[in-house]
N, C-alpha and C positions, 0 to 999 in steps of 0.2 A: 458542440464542443468535442474535441478529441481528448480522451482521458486514458491514461495508462494505469493498469493495475499491476502491482508487484507484490509477490509474497506467498504466504502460506508456508507450510512445512514442506520438506522434501518428500514426506510420506503422501501417498496417493489419497488416503482416506482422512486426511487431517481436518480438524474442526475449522481451522483458518482457511483452508482451501474451499471448504463448503461455504463459509461466510463470504469469501471473495466471489464465488460464483453467484450467490444471491445478490450481492452489491452490484456486480457487473450487469445482471439482468435488470435490476431496478434502474440503473443509469441508462441502459440501452432502451428500456421502456419509456424513458423520458425523451428519447430522440437523440441521445448523444452516442458518439462512436467510442468503442472501447477496444483496447488492445491489452490482453492479459498475458503476463509472463509469470510462470510458476513451474514447479517441479524441475524437470530436466533443464529448463532455461537457466535455472539458478545453480546448477552443478558446474561450477567454474573453479579453476585453480586459485589457490590463495594468492592475493595480490602481492606482487613483487616487482619493483621497478625494473624495467628492462625485459620483462616477459612479453611475448606477443599478446595483443588484446584478443580475448576470445570472441568468436563470431557473435555469440549471444549478447555479450556486453556491447558490441557495436550496434546490434539491432535495437537493444534497449535504449542506448544513447540517442539514436536517430528518432525513435518513437517519443522519447521524453522531450527532445528539442522541438518536435512538431506538435506537442500536446499543449493544452491549456491547463492541465492539472494532472495529478497522480493520486492514487489511493494505495497506501501500503497497508496490507493486511498481514500482521505479524504475530507469530506465536511469541510468548514471553518465556525466555529461558533464564531461570534464576533471577527474575526481576529485571532482565535486560534484553538486549537485541540478540537474536540467534546468530551464531557465527556465520552461517551462509548468507544471511541478509546484510550483516555488517560488511562482509567481504564484497558483496555486490555494491553497496554504497561507496566503498573505497575505490573499487574499479571505476565506477561511473564518474566519481569526482575527479579522476585524473584525465578524463577525456576532454578534448578541446573542440569547441567551447564547452565549458562545464554545463551539462544538461540540467543540473540542479538549480542553477542561478535563476532566482526569481520565480521558481516553480511552486505554485500552491499545492500543498499535500494534505490529504485527509488521512489520519491514522485510524486503524481499526484493529481489533483483536478479539479472539474468542478463546475461552479457557474453561476447563472443567472446574476451576477454582472459583471462589466467591468474588474475586476482584475482576474477573473477566479479561485479564491481560493488561489492566490499567497501569501496573507498576512499570512495565516495559516501555510505556509511552514517554516517561521522563528521559530515558536514554535516547530514544528516537528524536525527541525535540531538540536536545542539545546537539546531536550529530547533524541533524538536518539544518539547524541554524548555522553550524560551522561550515557547511558546504554551500550555503547561500539560498537554501529553499525556505519557503514560508509554510510553517505548519499551522493549519487551521486551529483556532482555539478549541473548538468542539472536537470530540473524537467519538468513535463507536466502540463500545465494549459489550461483549455478551458473556456474562458470568454463567457458570454451570451449563456451558454450551453442550456438553455431552447429553444432557436431557432437554435443553432449551432450543436446539436446532434440529430441524428435520433433516433427512438424508440429503436433500437438495440445498440445504443451507438456510432455508426459510425459518425465521424465528417462530416458535410455537406460541409465544405470548403476544397479544395485541399491543401491550404497552411497549415491548421491545421493538416491534415493527414501527410504531409511531415515533419512538425516540430515534430510530435509525433514519426514518424519513425526514425528521426535523434536522438532523445533522447533515444529511445529504442536501436538503434544500439550502441550508446556510452555506455549505461548502460550494455548491454549484453557483449560487448567486455571487459569492465572494470571488470565485475564480473568473466568472463572467465580468465582474467589475474590474478585476485586475487586468483583464485583456491581454494576457501573455500570448505571444505568438501571432497577434493580429497585426496587419500592416499599418 
């Protein structure tokens, strides 16, 4: 399957970028193709009708349309979606055809807090439903990620690794059954 990864903080050393790297390696290790968009790819102007579409938005829209699923690895800002990722969601939703339509999405977050970014997932679910995507019921959260993630994003606890693998297994099986992008 072709899978797109979106997200992380704009900061190079962010916990969510580390987690996204780990998840992309896990998925690649299972034989799936991955395309990761992070950092500078996400530095785009605020959405405004009539502005020219940024090249990175066009590239992401093409990749999402060709994919069978996406994983959004998102920091949680004040229990919600970070501005740069909400802006990206809005830009992408205006592209034709809408790349979100029917797209299976797995949400993931890492946070130094006790909730692991789970509060931001509620906002993501509502926004993704509004643009026509399907958010998987399970999600991945890594609480206390500042101590629970290695520098390369690998969780330090076996229990966390097993939970992530279960969520990935369920998502990949669901995306395969949905068969998006197949002739």
